N, C-alpha and C positions, 0 to 999 in steps of 0.2 A: 398164177391164176390157173385153176383146174376147171376146164369147161366140160360139162357133161354132153352126152349125145342126146338124141331125140327122146330117149327113154326117161330122161330126167335124172335127178340126183338119187343115186342108189347107195346101198350100204358099202359096196366096193369103192365108190367115189369117196365116201367119208373115211373109209379105212386108208385109202391112198393118201388123203390129206393128212391124216394123223401120223402116218409114217414119215411123210415129207417134213412135218413139223418136228417130230421127235428125233428122227435120225439125222436129217439134214439141218434142222434148226431154222426152217424157213417159215415165214408168214404165208398162209395159204388161204385163198378166197375161192369158194365154189359158187359162182352165180347160178341161181335157180332159173334158168331160161325157159324150161319146158314143163316142169311139173305142174299138175293141175289141169293139163289139157289145153288151156288157152294159149300158152306160150308155144307149145308144139304145133298147134293149128296155125298160129300166126307165122312162124318161121317156115313151116313146110308148105303152106299155101303160097308164100312169097317165092319160095324156091321153085315151085311148080309153074307159077304163072308169070314171074318176072324174069325176062331174059338177062337183065343186068345182074340179078342175084344169082341165077343159075351159072353164069359165067364168072361169078366172083369179081365183078367190076368194083372199082374203088368208089366211084361216084354214083349216087342214087341208090346205094345199097343200104337200106335201113337197118337190117340186122347187124351188119358190120359197123355202122355208125353207133349203134347201141352198145356193141361190145367195146368199142374204143372209149365210149363215155364211162363204162364200168371200169375199164383199165385205168383211166385217168383218176377216177375216184379212189381206186385201190391205192394208187401211188401217194395219195394224200393221207392215208392212215398212218398214225404214229407207229414207228418201228419198222415201217417198210422202206427199204432202200429204193428210192424212186429211180435210180440210175442203174439198177441191177435186178431185172425182172425176168422170170421164167414164165412161159405160157404153154399150157397143154390144151390141145383141141382134138376132137374126134368126130368123124363123119361130117355133119353139117358145120360144126364148129372148127373142124380141121382147116377149112379154108380161111378162117379168121387168123389162124396162127401164121399163115404165109404172109398176110398183110402186116401182122404184128412184127414179123421179122425185119421189116423195113425200118422200124423205129429204133433209134440208137440205144434206148434204155432196155430193150428186150434182148438180153444176151443169150437166153436159152429157150428158143422156140422148139416145141416138140409137137409133131403132127402124127396122129393115128388115122391112116386111110381117109384123106379128105374126099368127100363126095361132090364137092363143087366142081364145076367145069364140064359141061357136056361136050365141049371141044377144047383142045389144047391141054395145058399142064394143070389146070385148076386155078390159075391166077394169070391175068393178062401179062404179056411179055413186058409191057411198059412198067409193070410193077415188079415182076420177078428180077428185073435188071437192077432194082434198087435195094435188094436184100443185102443186109450188111453183115449178118452173122451166120455161122453154121446152123443149119436146120437139121434136127434129128427126126428121121421119119421111120414109122413102123407100119408095115404093109403085109397083107395076106397074099399068099401065092395065087389063090383064085378068089377074086372079089369083083363081082359085076358092078358094084357101086364105086369102086376105085380100081379100074383095070390097070394092068402092068404098063400099057403103052403110055398112060398118063404120068406114071412115076418116071418112066424113062425120059419123057419130054421135060418133066420138071427138073430132073437131074441135069439135063443138057442146059436148060435155061439158067440154073443156079451155078453153073460152071464150077463144080467141085465143092459147093457149099452144102450139098445135101449128103447127110450120113444115113443111108438107107439100111433098114434091117427087115428081113423077111421071115414069115412064120407060116407053119401049116395049120393055121387057125382061121375060122370064119371072120367075117366083118364084125367088129366089136371087140377088138383085142383087149381093151382095158377091163372088160367084164371077166376076163380069165386071169387077172393079175395074181389071184391067190388060190386058185383051184386047179391050176394046170402048169406043167413044167415050162412050156413055152411062154405062157402068160407071165409066170414069175420072172423068166429071163427078160421079158420086155420091160417089166417094172424096174428091175435092177439096172438095166441099161439106161432107163430114163433117170433114175436116181443118180447114177454115176455121171451122166451128162450134166445134170444140175450142179453136182459138186465140182465138175471140171470147169464149167462155164461161169458159175456164180460163186463158187467157194462154199465152204461149210460155215454156217453162222453160229 
């Protein structure tokens, strides 16, 4: 599952999915969470005004519950290996990936600079302690939406399960996948991680 950021589904998102399908042989779903304005307003308003959402709590987090519903529907699609799932999230959806990493079927969780968590690591400690698989993380050296102290705390809580990569890029690394050397490097690392964790199909 490839989750877009608040800018919605872009051409770079579709191109990423095509490469994941053609090169890795994976089934890829891009949920259109934000496009058209209504989705973006819904998610961002909840992020701004709901403390539970801002801190990426598991309970009472409507956007997270919606993501899990989509994930469960994806697993029911013919041809999808329901026990071998990769999930990519960025910015607001990056926090969803951290929760998805708790689920045994999500073998390849990839997070690009999660903006959840006004305090702490971006996921409650009661949840981070349940993460079962290695999490690949991609972060910007300077990012006010996902500061370095948050990543350091996340790495501590995940106890060696975080594979962090750092880039001299602004927030929004996936937007640079195909027009920037560092962006291309991030995409290749993500693809290699999928092949390592999920195998080639």
